[in-house]
N, C-alpha and C positions, 0 to 999 in steps of 0.2 A: 108696627107700632106707629102713631100719630107722629106727624112733622111737627118740628118745633116753630112756633110762633112765639115772640117776646115783645112786649108793649112797655113803653116808657110810662111809668106810673105817675110821673110828674106831669104828664099831659092828660086833661080831662077828655079831649077827644080820642087820643090814642086809646085811653083805658076804656072809654065807652065802646069804641069799635071792638076791642079785645073780647068784650062781653057778649057781642054778636055771633062770634065764630062756632059756638057750641061744642059739640064733641068731635068734630073732624080734625081738629089739631090740637097738639099739646101746647096750651096756652099758660103763660106765666109772665110775671112782671120782669123788666129788664134791669139787671143792675150795672151801672155805669163803670163799675171798677172790673167787670168781666171782660177778659181779652176776647177780641173778635174770633179769633181761631178756637177758642174753647166752646163757641156757640155754634160754628158753622158746621152743617149747613142750617140756615134758618132764615125766616122772614121777621124783620124788624118793623112793628107799627110805631111811629113817632109824631110829635106834633110839630108845628112849624118852627117853633123855637129850639129844635134839636142841636146839639153842638156838631158843627160841621167837621169833617175830615176824620171822624174816629170810627165810622162803621162802614170802610170801603173795601172789606175783603171781597174776593170774588166769589165765595161761597156764601154770602150774605145779600137778601135784597130788602131794601127799605122802602116801605109804603108809609107815606107822609099824610096825614090828616090835616087839611088847612081850612081856614075859613074862606067862603067863596071870594071875598074881595081882597084877600091877602095879596100885598104887591110882590113879594118876591125880593130878590132872586133865591132861587132853589139850589142846593148842592148838585152837582152834576152826577153824582154817584146814587142819587135818589132814583129807585126803579119806576115808582109811580106815585102819583099825587091824586087823592081823593078828597072830597069835600067833607068837612065834619058833618056828622050826622048821615053819612052814606047808609043806603039800605043793606040787610045782611046778605042777599044774594049778590050783588054788585062787589061788596067787600070780600066775599067767599072767593068770586070768580077772579078777583083781582090777586088774591093770595094765592090761589091754585096757579094762575099765571106765572107768578113770581117763582114758585116751586119748579114749575115746568122750564122756566129759563135756567134756574140753577142746573137742573138736570140736563138742559141741552148744552150749557156750557161746560159743565163736567164731562160730557160725552164727548164734546169736541176736543177738550183738553186730553181726555184719555186717548182719543183717536189719533192726536198729534204726536202724543207720547209713543203711542204704539208704531206710528210709522217712522218716528225717529229710531225707534229700536230696531224694527225691521231693517231700515236703511244702514243703521250702524252694523247690525249682524251682517248684512249682505257684504258690506265692505270687508269686515273682519273674515268672513269666510273665503272671500275672492282672494285675500292676501295671504291665506294661511297655506303653507305648502307642506308642513308636517302632517302626516295622517293622523297620528294619534292626537295630536293637540286640535286637528280639525274636527274630529269625530266628538271630542270632549266639549269644544265650543258649541257645537251643533246641539248636543243634548242639554247642556247647561242652559243655554240661551232659550231654548224650547221650553224648558221647565220654568225659567223666569218669567217668559211672556205669557204662560197659561197658569203660573202660581201651581205647579204640580210638585208634590213632595217626592216623587220618584219618577224613574223613567228607564226605558232600555232602547238600544240601537241594534238594528239587524241589517246586515248587507247581503244582498244577493250574490253567491259565488258560483261561476260556471267553470266546471272542470275541463280537461282537454278532451275528454269524449262527449262533451255536450251537455252532461248531466249538470242540474243546478241544485243547490242547497241554499240553505239560509243560515248565515254565520252570526251568533249571538256575539257581538263585538265589544259592547259597552253597557254596563249599569251603574245607576246612581240612585242613592236613597237618602234623604235627610235625617230620617228618624232612627234607622237601624244600619249596623254595620252589614256590608255584602261580601261574602267570600266569593268574589267574582272570577271565573275562568272562562275564556273563550272556548266556544263549543259550536258545532256543526248541528243543525236540525234539517229534518226533510222539508222541502219547499212544496208544503200541501196546505189544504184548508182547515187541516185538523188544529193548528195553531192559530192563535188570533193575528200574530204577526204576518204569518204564511198567507190567511185568507185576505189580509189587507194588501199583501204584496202581489198577490196572483189576480184579485178582483180589481185593484185599483180604487177600492171605496174606502172613505174614512168610516171607521167604527167607533160609535159613541156608545159606551156602556155605563148606564146609571149605576148597576151594581154588577161588577165582573163575575160574582158568584152565581147571579141568577140572570144569564142572558136570555133574550128572546127565544121562544120554542122555535125549533126547526133549524137552528144555525149550525153549520157542520163543525165549528170549532168547540173547543172546551178549555176551561182555564185549569192550569197546573197550580196546585195549591201548596205543593210541596216545600216551596221556599218560605210562604208565609206560615207554615205550621213550625218550620225550624227556627225561623227568626222572631216569631210571636208578632206577626204583622197582619194587616188586613188589606187587602187589595179590593178597593170599593169602586170608585168611578175610574173609567179609563178611556183614553182617547188614543186610537191608533190610527195612523196617518201613513199611507204609502209615499215612498220618495220616489218621484218620477221626473225624468228629464224632459225638456221641451219637445224632444223627440218621441216621447210616448214610452221610453224605456224604464222599467221600475228597477230601480238598483237597491231598494232596501225598505224598511219600516221604521217609523218612528213611534215608539210607544210611551204614552204618558200615563201617570198614575196618580189619583188622588189629588184633585183640585181643592186647595185650600184658601181660607179668606186671606191670609198674609203669606206670602212666599217665604218669610224668615222663620215662620212658626215651626218647630218641632214636635211631632206627636209624641205623648208619653205612653199611650197605651191603645189597646184596640179599641177599647170602649170610647175613647176621645176620637177616634177615626170614624167610627159609627156615627158619633153625635156631630162631627164638626164637617167632614168631607163634603164638599158639593159636587153637583153634577156638572160636567163640562157643557156649555152653552154654544149656541151657534157662532158667537164671537171667538170663542176658543178654537172652533174648528176652522175658521176663517185664518186666525192668526197662525195656528200650527200647520194649516194647509200652506200658507204663504210662505213660512220658514222651511216646510219641508221641500218646496219646489226649489228654494235657494239652496238649501242643502244639497239635494240631488245633483244641481249643476256644480256645486263646489266639489263634490266628492266624485263626480265623473271627470271634473278637470285634474282632479288630484290623482285618479287613476290613470287617466291619460297621460299625465306628467311623469306618473311613474313608470308606465308602459314606455314612454321615450326614454327615460333615464336607464331603464334596464336594456333597452335596445342600444343606446349609446355606450352603456357599460359593456355590453356584448361587443360592440365594434371595436372599443379600446382594447378589450381582452383579446380579440382575435387578432387585431393590429400588432399587439406586443408579441403573441405567438408566432405570428408570421415573421418579425422581426428577428426574434430569437431562433426561428428555424434556420435562418441563413447561417447563424453561427450557434450551433447546438452547444457549444462548449462554454458559453455564457448564458445557458438557460437559467431563467430565474433571477437574473440580475436586475432587471428592470422592476419585478415587483418587489424584490428586497430594498432596491433604492426607494421606491414609492412608500414603503412601511416606514424606514428609517426617516425618511425627509418629513412624512406625515406625523410621525412620533416626535420629532424635534419641534415641528410647528405646534403642537399641541402643548409643549412643554413652555415654548415662547409665550403662547397665549395665556398659560396660566401664571406666568412669572409676574410678581409684583414689583420688583426691584431690578436694578441693573440698567444696562443699555436698552433693553428691550422691555422694560417694566410697563410702559404705556402701550406696546403693541397687542393688539386683538385681531383676531381672526374670525370673520363670519363663516356660518356654515357654507355658504357658497363659495367663499375664498379657500377653505380647506380642501372642498371638492376640487377646485380649479388647481390647487397645487398637486393633488393626488394624481389627476389626469395629466398635468405637466410631468410628474416625475416618470408615471408609466410610460410616457411617450417621449422622454429625453432622447432616446437613442433611435428615434423613428427614423432619422436620415440615413441610417445604415444600410436601408434598401437602395440608397444610390452609390454604395461604395462596391467595388468589385469584390465577389465573394473570396476569391483566391487571396486577396490582400486581406480581407475581413478575418479570414481564419488561418492567416499564415503563422505557422508554429515555429518554424526554423527560419535561418536567414536565407537559405536558398529554398525555392520552392521544389517539391519531391520530384518533379520532371527534370530540374536543373541538377540535382545531386545524381540522379540516375545517368544523366548525360555525361557527367563527371567520371562515374565508375565505369561506364561504356569506353570512355577515352582511355582510362588506364588500362582496360583489358586490351584495347587496340595497341597502345604503346608496348604493352607486354607481348603481344603476339609479333609487333614489328621488331621487337628486340630478340625475341626468339628466332624468328626468321633470319635476322642479321648474323646471329651467331651460328645459326645451321650454315648459312652461306660461308662464313668464314671456315667452318670445319671442312666442308666440301672444297673449298679453295685449297686449303693445306693439303688434303690428300691428293689433288690434282697435281699439285706442285712438287710435292716431297712423298708423296706414297705414304706408306704406313710407318715410315722412318719416324719416330717420336711423336707419332699422333697421339697416344694415350696421354702423355704429359701436356701436349698443347690442347687437347679436348678438355682436359681438367681444368686447365687455366682458363679456357673460354667459359666453361660452365660456372667457375667461380666468379668471373665477371658478370656473367648473366644474373646469377644469384644475388649479386651485390645490388644491381640496377633493380631487380624484382623486389628485393626488400626494401630498396629507396622508395621505390612506387608505392608499396604498402604501408610504409610510414607515413608518406605524402598524403595518402588517401585517408590514413586514420586521423592525421592532422587536420585535414580538411572536414571531418565528420565531427571532431572536438569543436572546431572553429564554427561549425554551422549551428551549435546550439545558441540559444538567445541569453547567454550569461556574459559577465563582465570579462574580457579576455586580459590575461596577463600582459605585461608591457612588451615582450619578446615575441608575442604571437604575430603582431603586425610585420615585424622584421622577416620571420620565417615565412609568412605568406608572400611579402615581396620576393624573396628568395626563390620561391617555389614558382611564381609566376615568370621568373627569368631562366629557371632551370629546364632546358630543353633536352628531349632524348631522340636519337637519330634511330630511323627503322632501316630495314633491309633495302629499301629504295633510295635512301640518302636524305629523306624528308626529316626535318626536325619538328617536333611537337612538344608544347608545355602540357603540365597536367591541368592548370587552370589558366584561364583568359585574364586580362587586366580587368575586365568587368566584373568577373566572378571574384577575383581577389578583393576589389573594393566591397562587394556586398559582404564576403566572408570578414572584412576588417571592421565591420560594425563594432563599435567598442560595446554597446550595450543594446539589448533587445533584438529584435528580429526584423526590424523594418529599416528600408533604406530612406532616405530624407524624403524622396519623391513618394514613397508609400506612406510615410508617416503624415505627410501633407494629405495624402488622399484620405487617411483615416480621420484625421482633424476634419476635413471637409464634410464629415457625416453631421456637424453642428449646423452648418450652413444649409445642408439638405433639411435637417430637422425643422428649422425656421421656415424654409420656402414650403416645405410639404404642408406644416401645420397652418402656415398663414392661408393656405388655399381653402382651408374649412371653414365655411361661414358660422363661426361661434356665435353663441348667444352673448348678451352683454356680461353676464356673470363669469363667463370663461374666455373673454376674449383676450387676456394677457397670457394664455397659454403658450402661444408661439415665442413670445419675448422670454418666458420664464424658462421653458425647456431649452430655447437657443443659447442661454447664457450660463449654463450650468458648468463650463469649462472656462469661464473667465476668473481671473484672479485679481485681488484687491490692488496688487502693485502694477497692475496693467500688463503682465506677461501671459496672460491667458489668451484664449482665441475663442471665435473668430475675430472679434472686433478690437481687442486689447483694451477694453473699458476698465475704469479703476473706481475703487471704493464704493460710494453711494451711488453711482451709475448702475451699478449692478443690482438688480431687484433683490430684496431680501429673501424672497423664496428660493431664487437661483443661488444665494450664498449658502442656504441650508441644504440644498440639494447637492451642492459641490462637496461637502463634507461626508454626505452619505454615499455619493458616488465613489469617492476615493477611498472611503473605508470598506466598502464592498469590494472594490477592484483589488483592494490589497488583500484582503483575507480569503478571497474566493480561491478556492483550492482546485477549481475545475479549468484553469486557463492552462492551454498547451504550451504557452509560450513563457510561462513563469510557474513557480511554486507560490502557494498562498502562505501567508506570514500569520503569525499569531496575533491575537487581538492587542496586547501589550505593545507588540512592535508596530502594529499599525497605528495605534494612538501616538506612540513615540515619533512616527514620522508625519503624523497629521500636527503634533505640536511643533515639529522642525518647521513645517509649512508655514504655521502661525508665527513663529518668530522670524521667519523670513519676510513677513508682511504679506503673505498670498492668500490666507484663509481668515474667516472671522473669528478673532479670539473669544469673543462673548458666546457666539454661537457654539464655538467648540466646547467652552467650559461647561455650558448646558447640556451639550451632548454627553460629556464625560460624566459629570455630575448625576445626571438623571439616568445613566446607564442605557441610553437609547440603543445602543448596539445589541442588548439583550432581547430586542424585540423581534428579532429575526433569528431563524435558525439556519446558521452557515454551515456548508459542508465541513467535514472533518479536515484540516489542514495539516501540512507538514512543513513545520517552522525551519526555515534555511538556516545556515550560520550566520554570517555578517553581511549577506547580500540585501541590503535594504533599497531595493529599486523602486523608482517612483513609477505609479501607474501610467499606462500610455492611453487608456481609453477606459 
């Protein structure tokens, strides 16, 4: 189609020049009421008296015809000045040059736009961490920059045995709906994407149904037949990293004049679709290179994430292997804590209506919750797993002591019988022997009762008020053996341990258990966390702090305690109360655990707003707790 030249009919010089242009251009009079944008692109022929400032559109070029001695000045936006009466060859050359300048500026503008687009795409790709969003961005922007109606994305997958396949991970089509499903294809040259991935060459097909003779691949038309679509022009670009590794292929389909257009029929595709040009190859190739780097970085990031996830899982497993009775506690606390954080994140009202967590913060919280008991590796195992007040060896020692006392008493009364025989003979021996046996039996029964009392007192339950007095009496009760030595069943130190009013730990042992939080912070602080996870030591190390300052290890209060730690506190207490696998206590029911948490809230120790969300959203249903045996009225506080 000839290019448009418009002339000012009011100017005799412009009208005369227009008559010299012949059939090479589309020449017509200019209407001053026509908007410049409606004419562009075009060359305008005007006279020296043309109105200034009206035809300065970047896609228009003004060629003015002036008298040779006209003084000017001339508008700056005029492209050329020619003398009135100019010869046809010079005029035609000037008009051609004007159109060439329009094309040159348009090409520079398009190049500038494309470079801006590629730079903006590169920034987005480098910042995107979500794999699915990354792949969608790559394919969408590749189609936009090449004006493609459809496209597909393939990634190379390497199995553990070294075998490779091509994974069809994404498809887009503006004109028809795609029933997409991810699938694996053999990585061979039989498919267009496979050939591009293996050869590393860009494939540009003017008509995909009729490729050049001798190519190893063939086009699968099954989708087109089902969807009533026509794959015509196709551009397939391998995605290669700077190191030369091909990680996939980008397949673009049906280049169209306007990216926003939707094809209504196969016939329209046949008529309208264009072939991809060298510029499209350059643009798609550049984007594919950026995409390869972004996908490679994403895969590397995911590998590192899986590696770190495995490290965390292994660490938790190692921690809990030292105390098998609490197995699963860390994972349950993590699930409860993240579940509560998700509710807080969604909440639009209340104390935390404005609180939101990013994906990185949620992951940081999960890792902190998984590792909240990491410091238990620094606690002695015998204290960590202590189920009774006395260690097993200590109770065995008391039992052996009782047996020795019994033997000493038996020997003592045997000596008395012998002494009676030597002094009195058999006279009244039977009666005296029976009296000695009765005394011995009373002592032995007393010892058995004492041992039974010790066994009961050894349980980590709340002791009746008279038990302490009984234990003190037991510590003072001495038994004399056959050598005249006097010995008690329990020592003062053992009496103090058995007199623990609640739980199984002495004050020193309880402090040692509490020290695991300090160890948690110290050990986690040694890890060079990335910026996203740098608060993990602080969050994990504060999960035993209480709002009223009665917590440990630092005794901080209120807002000084991280919000994430306050959520973890609720989760940790709930799981510790309901867990039915602790040897030192029975698990209690859900309702009793929530009652205890409510008591903690009323005492000002846990966050009431968070507890309300925990209960209202039934966060406790997000974990499967072992079957518990609800006790009677024993509502003991969790020790750890």
